[in-house]
C-alpha positions as CSV (number, residue, x, y, z in Angstrom):
1,M,-105.2,-72.9,27.7
2,K,-102.6,-73.7,29.2
3,R,-101.3,-69.8,29.9
4,F,-104.1,-69.5,31.5
5,T,-103.3,-72.4,34.0
6,L,-99.9,-71.3,34.2
7,L,-100.4,-67.7,34.9
8,L,-103.6,-69.1,37.8
9,A,-100.7,-70.9,39.8
10,S,-97.9,-68.3,39.5
11,A,-100.8,-66.8,41.6
12,A,-101.2,-69.3,43.3
13,A,-97.1,-69.2,44.4
14,L,-97.4,-66.0,45.3
15,I,-100.3,-65.5,47.8
16,A,-98.7,-68.7,49.2
17,A,-95.6,-67.4,49.6
18,P,-93.6,-64.8,52.4
19,L,-93.9,-61.0,51.7
20,A,-91.0,-60.2,49.4
21,A,-88.2,-59.1,49.9
22,Q,-87.6,-55.0,49.6
23,T,-85.5,-52.4,51.0
24,T,-85.8,-51.9,55.4
25,A,-84.8,-50.2,57.5
26,I,-85.1,-50.8,61.1
27,T,-85.0,-47.8,63.0
28,G,-84.6,-47.0,66.8
29,G,-84.2,-49.7,68.1
30,K,-81.7,-51.4,71.1
31,V,-79.0,-52.7,68.4
32,V,-77.4,-55.8,68.7
33,I,-74.9,-56.9,66.7
34,G,-73.7,-60.3,67.7
35,D,-69.9,-60.5,67.4
36,G,-69.7,-59.7,71.1
37,S,-69.6,-56.3,70.6
38,A,-71.6,-53.6,73.3
39,P,-75.8,-53.2,72.1
40,I,-75.9,-50.1,70.6
41,E,-78.9,-47.4,72.1
42,G,-80.7,-45.7,68.8
43,G,-79.5,-47.2,66.1
44,T,-80.9,-48.8,62.1
45,V,-80.7,-51.7,60.4
46,L,-80.5,-51.1,56.8
47,I,-81.2,-54.8,54.4
48,R,-81.1,-54.8,51.4
49,N,-83.4,-57.6,49.2
50,D,-81.7,-60.2,51.4
51,R,-79.1,-58.9,53.1
52,V,-77.7,-56.5,55.8
53,V,-76.2,-53.7,54.1
54,A,-75.9,-51.6,57.5
55,A,-76.3,-51.5,61.0
56,G,-75.2,-49.4,63.8
57,A,-75.3,-45.9,64.7
58,N,-75.1,-42.6,62.2
59,V,-77.0,-45.4,59.1
60,N,-77.7,-43.5,55.4
61,I,-81.6,-44.8,54.8
62,P,-82.3,-44.3,51.5
63,A,-85.9,-42.5,50.7
64,D,-87.4,-45.3,48.9
65,A,-86.5,-47.9,51.9
66,R,-89.6,-49.0,54.3
67,R,-89.4,-48.3,57.7
68,I,-90.1,-50.6,60.6
69,D,-90.2,-48.1,63.9
70,A,-88.3,-50.0,67.0
71,T,-88.0,-47.4,69.1
72,G,-88.1,-48.9,72.9
73,K,-87.2,-52.7,71.4
74,W,-84.1,-54.9,70.3
75,V,-83.3,-55.6,67.7
76,T,-80.5,-58.3,67.1
77,P,-80.0,-61.2,64.7
78,G,-81.5,-64.3,64.6
79,I,-80.9,-66.9,66.6
80,F,-78.3,-69.7,65.2
81,A,-78.9,-73.2,67.3
82,G,-75.5,-74.5,67.3
83,F,-76.6,-78.4,67.3
84,S,-80.4,-79.6,67.1
85,R,-82.0,-82.2,65.4
86,V,-85.2,-79.9,64.2
87,G,-87.4,-80.7,61.5
88,L,-86.1,-84.6,61.9
89,V,-88.9,-85.5,64.8
90,E,-93.0,-84.4,64.9
91,V,-93.6,-87.4,67.4
92,G,-90.5,-88.9,68.8
93,A,-92.9,-92.3,69.9
94,V,-94.1,-93.1,66.4
95,T,-91.4,-94.5,64.6
96,E,-93.1,-93.2,60.6
97,T,-92.1,-88.9,62.4
98,N,-89.0,-90.0,63.4
99,D,-86.0,-89.6,61.4
100,M,-83.0,-89.0,63.0
101,N,-81.4,-91.7,62.6
102,A,-82.6,-95.0,60.1
103,S,-82.0,-98.4,62.6
104,G,-83.0,-100.7,59.7
105,S,-80.3,-99.4,57.3
106,P,-77.2,-101.5,56.5
107,F,-76.4,-97.8,55.5
108,S,-74.2,-94.7,57.8
109,A,-72.0,-92.6,57.4
110,A,-73.7,-92.1,54.0
111,L,-76.9,-91.5,55.8
112,D,-77.6,-87.4,54.9
113,V,-80.7,-85.6,56.4
114,Q,-81.1,-83.3,54.1
115,Y,-83.3,-85.6,52.6
116,A,-85.4,-86.2,56.1
117,I,-85.4,-82.7,56.9
118,N,-89.1,-81.3,57.4
119,P,-89.5,-77.6,56.6
120,F,-93.1,-77.5,58.0
121,A,-92.6,-80.1,61.3
122,S,-94.6,-78.1,63.8
123,A,-91.3,-77.3,65.7
124,V,-90.2,-74.6,62.7
125,A,-92.3,-72.6,62.9
126,V,-92.6,-72.5,66.8
127,N,-89.1,-72.2,67.2
128,R,-89.7,-69.6,64.5
129,A,-91.8,-67.3,66.3
130,A,-89.3,-67.2,69.4
131,G,-86.9,-66.0,67.2
132,V,-84.8,-68.4,66.1
133,T,-83.7,-68.2,62.3
134,R,-80.7,-71.3,61.5
135,A,-80.1,-74.3,63.1
136,V,-77.8,-76.7,63.1
137,V,-79.5,-80.0,62.5
138,S,-77.7,-83.2,63.6
139,P,-78.6,-87.0,62.8
140,S,-78.5,-89.0,65.7
141,T,-77.1,-92.7,65.6
142,A,-78.0,-95.9,65.6
143,S,-76.5,-99.6,64.4
144,S,-72.9,-97.3,63.8
145,I,-71.2,-95.0,65.9
146,F,-71.8,-92.9,63.2
147,G,-75.1,-91.2,61.6
148,G,-74.2,-89.4,58.5
149,Y,-74.2,-86.3,57.5
150,G,-75.3,-83.3,58.8
151,A,-76.7,-79.6,57.7
152,V,-78.1,-77.0,58.3
153,V,-80.4,-75.2,58.1
154,D,-83.1,-72.0,57.7
155,L,-86.2,-72.0,60.4
156,G,-88.2,-69.8,57.3
157,Q,-91.5,-70.4,55.8
158,D,-91.0,-72.1,52.9
159,E,-89.5,-75.0,51.5
160,N,-86.9,-75.1,50.9
161,P,-84.9,-74.6,54.2
162,I,-81.0,-76.3,53.2
163,T,-78.6,-73.4,54.3
164,E,-75.4,-76.4,53.3
165,A,-76.2,-79.4,53.3
166,R,-73.5,-81.7,54.0
167,A,-72.0,-79.7,56.1
168,F,-70.0,-82.0,58.7
169,Q,-70.4,-85.9,59.9
170,F,-71.4,-86.6,63.0
171,V,-69.8,-89.1,65.0
172,E,-70.6,-90.5,68.8
173,L,-67.4,-91.5,71.0
174,G,-68.6,-91.1,74.7
175,E,-70.6,-93.9,76.1
176,T,-73.5,-94.2,72.9
177,G,-70.4,-95.3,71.2
178,H,-69.1,-97.3,73.0
179,S,-72.5,-99.5,73.0
180,R,-72.9,-99.0,69.9
181,A,-69.0,-100.7,68.7
182,G,-69.5,-103.7,71.4
183,G,-69.7,-102.0,75.0
184,S,-66.1,-100.7,75.5
185,R,-64.2,-97.7,74.3
186,S,-61.6,-100.1,73.6
187,A,-64.2,-101.2,71.2
188,S,-65.3,-97.4,70.1
189,H,-62.1,-96.5,69.2
190,I,-60.7,-99.5,67.5
191,H,-63.8,-99.3,65.2
192,F,-63.5,-95.7,64.6
193,R,-59.8,-96.0,63.3
194,A,-60.8,-99.4,61.2
195,L,-63.0,-97.4,59.4
196,L,-61.8,-94.5,58.8
197,E,-58.8,-97.0,57.4
198,E,-61.0,-98.7,55.8
199,A,-62.3,-95.1,53.9
200,R,-58.2,-94.6,53.1
201,T,-58.9,-98.4,51.0
202,Y,-61.4,-97.7,48.8
203,A,-59.7,-94.3,48.1
204,R,-56.5,-96.6,47.1
205,N,-59.0,-98.5,44.2
206,P,-62.6,-97.8,44.6
207,A,-63.5,-100.0,41.8
208,A,-61.9,-103.1,44.0
209,F,-63.1,-102.2,47.2
210,D,-64.5,-104.9,49.5
211,S,-65.2,-104.0,53.3
212,D,-67.0,-106.3,55.9
213,L,-66.7,-103.5,58.6
214,L,-68.3,-100.3,55.7
215,K,-70.3,-100.2,52.5
216,A,-69.0,-98.8,50.2
217,S,-71.2,-95.6,50.5
218,D,-69.9,-94.9,53.9
219,A,-66.4,-95.7,52.8
220,K,-66.6,-92.1,50.1
221,A,-68.5,-90.0,52.4
222,L,-65.7,-90.9,55.0
223,L,-63.0,-89.9,52.7
224,S,-64.0,-86.3,53.4
225,V,-63.8,-86.5,56.5
226,I,-60.0,-87.7,56.2
227,N,-58.8,-84.6,54.5
228,G,-60.7,-82.3,57.1
229,S,-62.6,-81.2,54.0
230,T,-66.3,-82.1,55.7
231,K,-66.2,-81.1,60.0
232,L,-66.4,-83.9,62.5
233,L,-69.8,-83.1,65.2
234,V,-68.1,-85.6,67.6
235,H,-70.6,-86.4,70.8
236,V,-68.1,-86.7,73.5
237,E,-68.7,-85.9,78.1
238,S,-66.2,-87.4,80.4
239,A,-63.1,-85.1,80.8
240,N,-61.4,-89.0,80.3
241,D,-63.1,-89.3,76.5
242,I,-62.1,-85.8,75.8
243,L,-58.5,-86.2,75.6
244,K,-59.2,-89.8,73.7
245,V,-60.5,-87.9,70.9
246,L,-58.1,-85.1,70.5
247,D,-55.2,-87.6,70.4
248,L,-56.6,-88.8,67.5
249,R,-55.5,-86.1,65.9
250,K,-52.1,-88.0,66.2
251,D,-53.0,-90.8,63.6
252,F,-55.7,-88.5,61.8
253,P,-53.9,-85.1,61.4
254,A,-56.5,-83.7,59.0
255,L,-59.4,-83.9,61.0
256,K,-60.9,-80.6,61.7
257,M,-63.4,-81.8,64.9
258,V,-65.5,-79.8,67.1
259,L,-67.0,-81.5,70.3
260,V,-70.8,-81.9,71.1
261,G,-72.3,-81.3,74.2
262,V,-68.7,-82.0,76.6
263,N,-70.0,-81.9,80.4
264,E,-67.1,-82.5,81.5
265,G,-64.6,-80.1,79.6
266,W,-63.6,-77.6,82.4
267,R,-61.3,-80.4,84.1
268,V,-59.1,-79.9,80.6
269,A,-60.5,-76.8,78.9
270,E,-56.5,-76.0,79.1
271,H,-56.4,-79.5,76.2
272,I,-58.8,-78.3,74.4
273,A,-57.9,-74.6,73.3
274,A,-54.1,-75.9,73.3
275,A,-55.6,-78.4,70.2
276,G,-57.9,-74.8,68.7
277,V,-60.5,-77.4,69.4
278,P,-64.2,-75.6,69.4
279,V,-66.9,-76.8,71.9
280,L,-70.8,-77.0,70.5
281,A,-72.0,-77.5,74.9
282,S,-74.8,-78.4,76.5
283,A,-75.0,-74.9,78.4
284,L,-76.6,-75.9,82.3
285,S,-76.1,-79.5,82.9
286,D,-75.4,-79.4,86.4
287,L,-76.5,-83.4,87.6
288,P,-75.0,-86.6,85.6
289,Y,-77.4,-88.2,83.4
290,G,-74.6,-91.0,83.6
291,F,-70.7,-91.6,84.9
292,E,-69.2,-89.8,81.8
293,D,-70.8,-86.6,83.2
294,L,-70.3,-86.9,86.7
295,S,-68.6,-84.0,86.9
296,A,-70.8,-81.7,85.4
297,T,-71.3,-77.9,85.9
298,Q,-73.6,-74.8,85.3
299,S,-70.2,-73.2,85.2
300,N,-69.1,-75.4,82.7
301,I,-68.9,-72.8,79.4
302,G,-67.7,-69.6,81.5
303,R,-65.0,-71.8,82.6
304,M,-63.6,-73.3,78.9
305,K,-63.7,-69.7,77.3
306,D,-62.1,-68.1,80.0
307,A,-59.3,-70.8,79.0
308,G,-59.6,-69.8,75.6
309,V,-62.2,-72.3,73.8
310,K,-63.8,-71.1,70.7
311,V,-67.5,-72.5,72.7
312,A,-71.5,-72.3,71.8
313,I,-74.9,-73.4,72.9
314,G,-75.9,-76.2,71.6
315,M,-78.5,-78.7,72.6
316,I,-77.5,-82.5,71.8
317,N,-80.5,-84.8,74.1
318,D,-82.2,-81.7,75.3
319,N,-85.1,-81.5,73.7
320,D,-83.0,-80.9,70.5
321,A,-86.0,-81.6,67.8
322,H,-88.5,-79.7,69.7
323,Q,-87.4,-77.1,72.2
324,L,-84.6,-74.8,70.4
325,R,-85.5,-72.0,71.9
326,Y,-84.6,-73.1,75.3
327,S,-81.4,-71.3,74.1
328,V,-82.4,-68.3,74.0
329,Q,-82.9,-68.6,78.5
330,Y,-80.1,-70.5,79.1
331,A,-77.5,-67.7,77.4
332,G,-79.6,-65.1,79.8
333,N,-79.0,-67.9,82.5
334,L,-75.5,-67.8,82.0
335,V,-75.6,-64.0,82.7
336,A,-77.0,-65.0,85.8
337,L,-74.0,-66.6,86.9
338,N,-71.7,-63.9,87.5
339,K,-74.1,-63.4,90.3
340,V,-73.4,-67.0,92.2
341,P,-71.0,-66.8,94.5
342,R,-67.7,-68.9,92.9
343,A,-69.9,-69.9,89.9
344,T,-68.0,-68.5,86.5
345,G,-70.4,-67.4,83.8
346,L,-70.3,-65.3,80.0
347,T,-70.7,-61.3,80.5
348,W,-74.8,-60.7,78.6
349,D,-72.8,-59.9,74.8
350,E,-70.3,-62.9,75.3
351,A,-73.4,-65.2,76.1
352,F,-75.1,-63.4,73.1
353,A,-72.5,-64.3,70.6
354,A,-73.0,-68.0,72.3
355,I,-76.3,-68.3,70.5
356,S,-75.0,-65.7,66.9
357,S,-72.0,-65.6,65.9
358,V,-70.1,-68.1,67.9
359,P,-71.7,-71.2,66.8
360,A,-72.0,-69.2,63.0
361,E,-68.0,-69.0,63.6
362,I,-67.5,-72.6,64.4
363,M,-69.7,-74.1,61.1
364,D,-67.0,-71.9,59.2
365,M,-70.0,-69.8,58.4
366,S,-69.7,-66.3,59.8
367,G,-68.5,-64.5,56.7
368,Q,-72.2,-65.7,55.8
369,L,-75.2,-65.5,59.0
370,G,-74.7,-65.2,62.8
371,S,-73.9,-61.0,62.7
372,L,-75.6,-58.2,61.6
373,K,-72.4,-57.0,60.0
374,A,-72.7,-56.0,56.3
375,G,-73.1,-58.7,53.5
376,R,-74.5,-61.0,56.2
377,Q,-77.9,-62.8,55.2
378,A,-81.2,-60.7,56.3
379,D,-82.4,-62.6,59.7
380,V,-83.2,-59.8,62.1
381,V,-85.1,-60.7,64.9
382,I,-87.0,-57.5,66.7
383,W,-88.1,-58.2,69.9
384,T,-89.9,-56.4,73.3
385,G,-87.1,-56.1,75.2
386,D,-84.2,-57.8,76.5
387,P,-84.1,-60.9,74.4
388,L,-82.0,-62.8,77.2
389,E,-84.8,-62.2,79.8
390,L,-87.8,-64.7,80.2
391,S,-90.6,-61.9,79.4
392,T,-89.6,-60.8,77.1
393,Q,-91.5,-61.4,73.3
394,V,-90.5,-61.3,69.7
395,E,-92.2,-58.8,67.3
396,K,-91.2,-59.0,64.2
397,V,-88.4,-62.0,62.8
398,I,-87.2,-61.7,59.0
399,I,-85.1,-65.1,57.4
400,D,-82.8,-63.7,54.4
401,G,-84.4,-60.3,54.1
402,V,-88.1,-61.5,54.4
403,D,-90.6,-61.4,56.9
404,Q,-91.8,-64.4,58.4
405,S,-94.9,-65.0,60.3
406,L,-95.0,-65.7,63.8
407,S,-98.2,-68.2,63.5
408,N,-97.8,-72.3,64.3
409,R,-99.9,-74.6,66.1
410,Q,-98.9,-73.7,69.9
411,M,-100.3,-70.3,68.5
412,R,-103.2,-71.6,67.6
413,L,-104.8,-73.9,70.0
414,R,-104.1,-71.4,72.4
415,D,-106.1,-68.8,70.9
416,R,-108.2,-72.1,70.1
417,Y,-109.5,-73.0,74.2
418,S,-108.8,-69.5,76.2
419,D,-112.2,-68.8,76.0
420,P,-114.6,-71.4,74.3
421,A,-118.4,-70.1,74.0
422,P,-121.4,-71.9,75.1
423,G,-121.6,-74.2,72.0
424,A,-119.6,-76.3,69.2
425,L,-115.9,-75.8,69.7
426,P,-114.4,-74.0,66.2
427,K,-112.7,-76.1,63.9
428,A,-109.0,-76.6,65.0
429,Y,-107.9,-75.6,61.5
430,D,-108.8,-74.3,58.3
431,H,-107.0,-74.7,55.3
């Protein structure tokens, strides 16, 4: 009986799982490697198991490979969302479904989003169907300037979304950080320095650590930030705040910082480039949301790129829990921006890299993700046309070499109400 039960469980698991990975050749499409190089006409992408074997022209195809004809279509790496909170929120106004921060917790830096990310959240399926295959997922902050550990995830239709847990620590050092620390910039910076100094104290004698500022668990979490083994994603917008954040490395030289948001980055782009600090920037902000981004401009990313800053598209506080798919539209708008007199955008190749390979590089994962180079995880999307055009649709999504369903709640609702017949409406869900 036990054996029969196990067989039934195994069969059920196979039925529920996506199509098993195999050797696949996607042929005839316009292939975008994603590394900033030009698209390749009539190219082939060869996948074996969960990896890309080759991509480009004149690729040898094994006789037993499954073939997918992409003639007349575009084939690209999956979209890598540079900053998001996907999987942490279902309904923002409903506390029980919102895990972005822990306002009632005594902990801060030790909080870890990997335990809160929900792979079954509706936004995961919606964005997967739009070609988003990986995402940086960050907590927000509550009572402290530190929000805790963030992760890199995949948007596959399985229950194991974590690609890299504890990929970074998140801190607020813009206007939000000033508010969390007591209401001024001087307060947020002394708070930041004091917390890192407390972590150093903890390192000297963990057993004797006793602090009014920091829990031992939080101090332990900050040690890897101080020594540079964990990235520090810093949300900052104004030019002045950006310069102050860059100065922190005078006292903490090992900090491995990534700036997030950075609406006024263009004003101090040379300083950011000289510091070698990469940026996950909001793409098209041109109206100030507050005093920290009075100089916001849609040319921000283009100007930073021209100054030598490594910059990718992020979406902090911009539908970042639900609409990661907007990043594709933002990239397309940055291309179109070049046609506006005196504006600075990106080339098509640069724009697509800003939502694929560059976020992977910034997260030190370019050897695994973000492009169709040989050896990378097989995250592949087939599009009906240019992926940066609004009229283009996603035809197929592959994550880790596995075909993914494009079905999601929004599509099911569309189908349900598109042509309602007289009488009882169909069931909303058929479990």
